[in-house]
Residue, then its C-alpha position, 0 to 999 in steps of 0.5 A: v482516527t483515520g483508518v480502521q480493519t474490521c476483524a476480531l482484533p478491531i485495528s484502528f491507527n492516527e498518528n500516534g500509532i497503532i491502537v488494538y482493541d479488545a473485541t469479543d464482547f462489540s457492546n464493551i469494546v475496549a482498546i487494550d494496546t497501542i504500538y509504534k506509538g509517534f508513526n503516522f501511519s497511512k493503510l493498514h492491511l489485515l492478514n491471517n493475525n499478521l498486519f501489515a501497515i505503512g508508516g512513516k516519520n520524518n518523511i523516511f516510509y515504511l513497511t512493516l510486519i506485526n504479528l498481532s499474536n503478541n504485537e511485535m514487529i517481525d521485519s520492517l522495509d524501509l520504502t523512501n523514495g526520492n520524490l516518491e511516498p507510498k499510496n497504496m498496497l494490496v496484498d496475497s498469501n505471497y506478496v505484497y503489492l505497493t504502489y508508489g505517487p509524487r509527494n512533491s511537483v515530480d510527475s511519475s509513479e511505480l509499482h513494487i513487489i515485495k515478498h512477506n516469505s510466509f509472513q516471516s520476513l519482508e523482501h524487495l523483488n522488484s519495481l516497475n515504472i509505471g509511469k504519468s497518465d499517456f491521457s493527461g498530459g502529467g501534471h500531478n494533482c490527485p494521485i490515486l494509484s488503487i491497486v486490484k489483483r485477480n490472476n497474473f493481471l494486476y490493475i492500478t488506476s490513476m488520477y492525474r489532473a481532475p479528472n482525467c485519470d487512467i488505468k494500467i494493467i499489468n501482467i505478473e506471470n513472471i513475477g521478477n519482470p511485470q510488464i504494462i500491456k494495456r493502458w485506457g484513458d479517458g475514452h483512450y485505449k493504447 
């Protein structure tokens, strides 16, 4: 098992799909279903009995919205993006914020904003090139594109050539036009 989501319905995932457990009796948690077999899932996020999952197969990546009441897929969005692949996601009541980082030697990263339309469908709204690290000279070694939201701002941390890293602050007040407003890295400020 490579990941676990704790909730009323515990979820785990591995290279064979998503495993759903019955946890009504915590002394006897039992796997009750495996869904989307054959997909290698890397990230899961549960919100209001809806599961957002990033999965891949043959270097094609998808964001999938699953209703856990019946374990059925509501919608799926192709995330395949050249030499970039999905790294991390954050979900709120309206949007999925998704970071992309390099799959190969390309030196770039992006933020993608996807509207989930009240858990009925997925719609790609916008993307923003958040670039290479301004302070390491690029050269991705171990990109970790973590994302946090507070009010109308996203905070995205990236690690490039260890131990170099940076933080970008993105204003999303106008969701159709996100803007990088500040950058920090290795004690520097821009």
